[in-house]
N, C-alpha and C positions, 0 to 999 in steps of 0.2 A: 594427527592432532585428535584428542578426545576431550569431549565435554564431561564425561563422568568425573565427578569431584572438583571440577573447575569453577572458578567464579565468573559469571557472565553478567554484564551490564547492558541493559536494553534501554535506550532512549526512546521515548514515546511508548513506554509499556502500558499505558493506561488507554491507548487507542484501539482501534479495531484489530489491526494486525499484531500490534503489541501484546494484547492479551492472549491470542492464540499462540504466538511465539513464546511468551514466557511460560506458558504450560507445557509446550513441546519441549523447551530446554530443560524444564524441571523434570520431566519425564525421562530425559537422557542422563539425569543424575548430576546436573549442574546446580550450583547455588546462584539463584538468579536475584540480581538487584535491578530496580526500576529507577529511571530518572525522567523527570518532567515537570511542567508547571503545576498540574494538578494530579493528586493520587487516584488511583482506579477507584471506580464506584462499585464494581461488582466484586464477587469473592475471587481473590487471586493471592496464592500464597507466596510471598516474596522474602528474600532474606532481609531486605531493606529497601525503603523508598527514600529518594533524594530529590529534593526540590531544586531545580536550577534552570536557568534560562541560557539557551544555546547562545544568545547574543552577548553573554557575560563571562569572558574567559576566566575570571577569578573563581566564580561558583564552579565552573566545570572543573577547573584544576583542584579544587577542594575535594570534590567528589571522587575524582580519580585517585587522588591521594589516600582517601579514605577507604575506597573499595579494592584498589589494587587489582583490577580485573585481568584475567587471563584472556577473555574474549569481550569485544564490545560490538553490538549490533545498533547501528544509528538509523532508527526509524523516524525520529520526531522531526516534524517540519510543518509548513504550511502546504496542505495537500491539494487545494482547489485552484484550477487554472481560472475559473470564472472570478474567484476572489482576487487573484494575483492582478488582474486589471484595475481592480479598486484600490489595491495596497501594493503596488509593485516594489517599492523600496523596502517595505516590511518583509515581503516575500523574499526578496534577495538576501536581506539581512539574516533572516532566519535559516533558510535553506542552504545559502552558498557560504556566507560568513560564519554561520553556525557550524556548518562541517568543517570549515578550517580551524575555528576555535576548539572544536572536539578533538580532532586529530593532533593538534598541537598539545592539548592537555594530555592526551595518551603518550605523546613522544616524550614528554617531560615527566610524566608521572608513572607510566607503565609501558616503557618502550618495547617490552617483548610481547605484549599483548597482539592478538590478532583482531583487526578491525573490519567489520563487514558494514559498507555504506550501501544503503538501499537507495537506489536511483529509480528513475522513471523512464518508460519508453517514450514519453512525450519529447524527450530530446532529440528523437529522430525527425519528428515533424511528419508531414504528409508523405505517404509513400504510393507508389503506382499500384493500382487495384490488381489483385492477384499475386502480389510479391510477398515474400517473407524476409524482413530486414534482418541482417546480420551485425554483430558487434562492430565490424569495421566500417560500417556506414557513416557517412559524415553527419554532424549535428545540424539540424534545420528547425529549431524550436520556433512556434508561432505564438507563444504567450510569455508573459514575465515568469510564469511558473516554470515552463519548459526551459526558459533561459537559466533560471535560477538552478535547476537541477544539472544542466549541463556544466555550469560553473562548479557545482559541488563535486560533480564527477571528476572534473579537472583538478581541483583541489586535492581530492582523495588520491589520484593518480601522482600528482606531485610529491605528496608526503611520502609515497613509495619510492618514487625516483630520487628525489633529493635527500630524504632523510633515512631510507632503507626501512621504513615502518611497513609492517606486515599488513597490507591492506588488500581486501578483495571487494570488488564493486559488482553491483547488479543494475541491470536496467529492466525493471519490473514492468510487465504489461498489466492489463486490466485484471482485477481479481475482486471476488465478492463472496458472500457466504454469511452465515449466522453471525449476528452482533454488528452488522455494518449499518451505520447511520442512514437515514432515509434522505439525507440530502444527495446521495448517490442513486443512479438509475435503478438498479434491481431492487433494492429495499424500498425504494420510493414507490415504485409500482406495486410491489407486494403488500405494502402498507395500504395503498388505495384499495386494492382487491379485498383485503380483509375488512376494511371499513365499509365497502360497498356490500359485502356479504352480511354484515352485521346491521344492515339497514341504516347507517350513520351517514351515507353520502349518496349522491345520485350516481346511477350506473354508468359512469364515465372514467376511464383512466386518463388522466391529463399527462401529456408527454411532451418533450421537446423535439429536437432534431433526430428523427430515426433513420435518416439516410447516412448512417455511419456503421463502418465495420470495425469490430474490435476482436482482439485475442483475449478471451476471457477464461480465466482459471478459477478454481475454488481456492479460498484462502488457506485452507489446510494443506493443500498441496504446495502453496507458495511457502509457507513456513517450513514445511519438510525441505524445500529447496534451500532455504536459508540455513537450517540445520546441516545439510549436506556440504554447503560451501563453507561454513565454518570448519568443518572437519577435513574437507578434501579439495576445496578450491585452491588455485594456484595464486600465489602472492602477486600482486600487481595487475592481476587479470580482471576483465570485466565480463560479466554473463548475462544473457537474456534469460529472464525467468518467464516463461510463456508456455502456451499449449502448442502453438504453431499452426493453429487453424483459426479462421475468421469467422464471425457470425454477424449479420446485421442486427442493429438493436431492434429494428422492426419485427424481427423474428422472435427476439428474446421476449418483448412485451406480448406478442401473440400466445408464446407458450404460456406465459402467466395467466392471460385472459382465458385461455383453454382450460387451465386448471381451476377456474372459478366455479362456485357452486350456484351462481346465478347469472343471468345474461348481462353482459356489459359491453360497451363500446370504447374505441380508443380515439382521443381527439387531441390535436395539437394545442399547446398552450404557450403563447409567445413568452411568457415569463420564465419558461423553462429552457429557452434557447440560449446557448452559450454565446458570449461575444465572439470568440474564435473557436474553431474546432477542427480536428484532423479527421478528414472524412474515411481514410483507410489506414489502419496501422495493425499489422500482424508481424509476429516475430518469428525468427528462426531459432529453435531451442537446440540445434544439433550440437553446439559447443558444450553446453552444460550437461547434455546426454552422454556425449562421448567421454568427457573428462570425469564425471562423477557417477554416471548411471542413472541420474534423476530424470523422470519425466512426469507430466501430469497424468493423473490416474482417475480422479473423481470426475464423472461426466456431469455436463450441465444440468441434465434432467435431474439428477439428485440434488444438485445445489438449488435449484429453483424450488423443488419440493420442500427443502429443509428451510429455506428463507421464508416461503409462504406460510409453512406451519409455524414458524416462529412469530410472524406478525399476526396470525390468527390467534395464537396464545396470547400474545400482548393484548389484543383487542378484547379477548375474553377476560383479561385481568384489568381491564379498565384503561389501557394505555391511551394517551392522548394522541391525536393527529398532529403531525408536524407541517407547518405551513410549507406551501410550495416554494421551491427555490430554483434559481437559475442552474444551480450545481446538480440538480436532481436528475436531469437527464440530458 
């Protein structure tokens, strides 16, 4: 399957990963359409933007009928585990039922399209320290978010099994990079470093629970994996998208502090501690590597450099600080 000259629809195209993915698809020669509640705020060349809510089947059906996509990438959803405890029903409706509504719209309006549903490694839940979890591991989510993504994964697989829809699934592990909102760990810390350097905050990086090990990749590697799976993934299969190596968040924030131009210290902030967290989660990328040749290539040092430089540039342009959030670390 080739993207050149094809029509691709990206749900959540206005989000962090969606913006990177839309550009990558366009570079492959695809005609890219976006779908979401709000249009992109930055510069992004799209063939069309379609306002639709995943919870409304009729709206999704109208978009699919109008676009007639050859490829669909389903990125949209509620992405915060912390927020899922506050809004569990909404999280399930958007992530799980929204996925079902979308695959049903594709089945009825573009039955030959390839659908890539973007899942989360949070479905696996806590893993033994030192392990690398594979796609055959059972699901043990510990948050409404993880549970909603597990259900979405099951709905997508069912669409393939029951209706023969050309569906490929991912279980994506942590990723960061330029453009990510500061309610997530790495940009939150980088934003704080930039503010401290500018003399706009006391020399303290506020953090949550750092006794957490994550498999962390660069967003540009991740979108390259998605493009690869659109073209070479096996229908009906699920793939971990990950580096295959873990790093403690304590080490990540220390790396950012070491890049700072002025001395600063790191302090725990109870407001940034999640209601529930997975202490260790590292993936096994051997399946995607063996079947498609993809592997993570951008090292974490480069990612941290570029995220920090982004926030320094924003600070120089007068960007306002974002209030602390339980989702930030």
